[in-house]
N, C-alpha and C positions, 0 to 999 in steps of 0.2 A: 186780719184773716177771721175775724169772732174765734171763737170758743178753737183753737187750734187743737187738733189732736194731730199727735210724735208721728204715730204708728200708723193711722190712716192714711195721713198722708203722701209718710216713706215710704209706702204701701201702693200707693194712689200714681206713683211720681218713677219708681222704680218699676211699676208698672207700661206706661208709661217708652220706657226705654226700652224692654229686655232688647226690642230687635235689632233695635243699630247698635245696642251692649256683643247683643251675636254676634254679630257682623264682625264684630272688630277684638272679640278674645281671644280667640287661637290665637291673632296675631299679637298678640298682647302680651304671651307669658312665651313663646317659643321664639322670636326675635327681639318680642317688643320692651319694654322699660320691666316686664313680670320674670324674662325669662331666666333669673339666677336667684331666683326664690325655689321655688323646688327645690335643687341640687343644693341649695344656703340650709331646708326644712330636712335635704336626707341627711346631712352632717350631725343631726342630733342626735332623728329619729329615726329607730330600727323598721327598715320592714317589717310589717305583720303588726306591726302595732295597730290597737284601736286608735283612731284619731279624727277630730270634729274640723271645718272648714266653714268657718262662721261670718255669713254673709257671703256668700258662697257662692249667689249672684245663675247664669249658664250654668255654670259647673264643670265648667274646661279647668281646673285644679282636682277639683275634689276628682272627678272622671282617672285624669292621670294619676294618680296619687294611688287610688285602687286598682290597676292597672297595673302600678311599679308593686303593688302584693299587699299595699298598708286595708286596711278593714274600715272604712268609712263613714261616715254620719256628714252628709251638708245639709245648712242651716240656711232661710232666708227671710224676708219679710213679703219677696216678690213670692206669687203665685203665679205668675208670667215668668219673670227665670225659673221656676221649679219647672214648668210644665218645660222650654228649653230643654232645663238641664234631661233632664228624666227620654227628655228624645233622643238622646247626647246617649245615653250609658245601659239603657233597658235595666238590669238586675243589679249590675255593681258596686251602685251604692244608696245606701239608706236618706230618700230627700224629707223632712224635715221641711213646715214653715213656720214659722218664727221670730217674736221679734229679740236677739241674741242681748239683749239686756233681760231677759224672763224665758232662759232656753226648760225645754218640758226633762231633763236628762240625770236622774239621779248625780250625785254624789262623787268623786271619787271616783268619774265613769271614762276615763279618755286617759291615754299615756299622753299624746301630744294634739294638737293643735297647731290652725292656720287661719290667722284672720288679716286679709290685707286687704287696704282703706277702706275698714269697715266701723272701725270704731269712732274715726268723726265721723260717720254719716249716723248715728246714735242720739238720741236725745242726754243719755247722761254717760256719759266712757265711762266713767266710772264706776257705773253698777256694769257693764258690760267685764271688767277690769275682774272687779267680785263675782261677778258669774264664771268668769273663763276660770281662775281660782279657784273656786268651787267644784266644778264640775271635773276640774283637772285631775288625777291621782300625786300623788306624794312623790315628788318629785319630773314630775311630766313640763314635757315642757309645751309653749307658746310661740309659736311666729307671729308676729307685728307686723306687720306692713303701715306705717303711719303715709301720706299724701307731705312731701317736704315743703319750704316755704316758698320753691322758684314753680311749684305746679298749677297750672290751667286750672284745671278744679273746685280746686283755692273760692274762683269768681262764686262759685254753687253758692255763698257764706256773707258774700259781701252784701247781699240786702239787707242784714241785718240792721247794719249802722244807721240804717232808717226805720229800723222800730221796726222788721219787718221777721214774720218767725218761721225761721228757714227748716231742711231736712240737715243740713251738713253742719259739722259742728269745729271749724275747725281749730285744729288744736298741734301747740308744736315736737317736734321730736323729740326734745330735751324738757319737756314738759309728762310727756309718756313715759319718757324714763327717769325722770320723781317721784311721777303717779304709781306705778310698779313696782319700783322700790322702794315706795309708802308703804303700800300691802298686801306684799307677802311672795317678791320675786326677785330674784337676783339675777341680774344680766349676762348669759353670754356670751355673747356673742352680737358685730350687730354688722350691716353694709348700707352703704347708702348705694342709690341710683342717679344719674344725674344726665340734663340735653350735653344735646350735641354740644353744642356749644361753647362749651365745657372742657373737651379730647384736645387743644392745646393746653390746658391748664394743671398745672402739677397740685392735685386733687390730694394726693395724696401723702403733700408732706404739709400740708397743713393740720393747725391741733383740731381736733374734735369738734367743739361749736362753731370753726366758719367750713366744713365738712357738713356738719348738719344745715347751715343754711345757707347752702349750695344745693343739694337736693332736689330731685323733685319727687322720690320719695325716701323712707328712714326703712332697710327692717329690719326688728331685735327677733334676735333669741333670747329668751325667757323663760329659763325656770321656777319652778313654787317652792317655795321653805318647805312645804307641812304639808 
């Protein structure tokens, strides 16, 4: 791909996907794979808190959190996604176009944040984790969702095996767990999301590593140590 610029390529591809994403986002958050995330978020982060939604896409979750009483800022690399978000929200949410590995926010400025399926779509997830640590207040919470091993969107990173540059940076749940613990976070809680094929399987009885291995998505609640 010549001189590959991740930010430019990511913005281009997400701009192209904005309409299709927008058409299915409500279903994902209300009845689909993301339906348990906002209740999980609310379990630790109090209504009225100042929160960020990193990789907010078309803003469905941001607007939902704002309607629940949170003070919300949504950030995304895609201008097209943010345009969709703005038409949805009115003035409920502040929107910022930004690569989430280099955010235009002050240190210690948010009580909590949401980052769902966004770290693995960055050039360097560790930089994003460090930015999350920087912008959170002491003891602030980060609710981070990561595509699990059984998630079909992981196919977006397959062509890297042929030496192609891609915008999907595949990472396993146990890798993020370790990365977070080594970079200033404590895991408070976690939940798994599974495909329908596991309905008959006693997932809850499995050890953690096998639960994560079967997951479509794994969602962490992390707390900044200091």
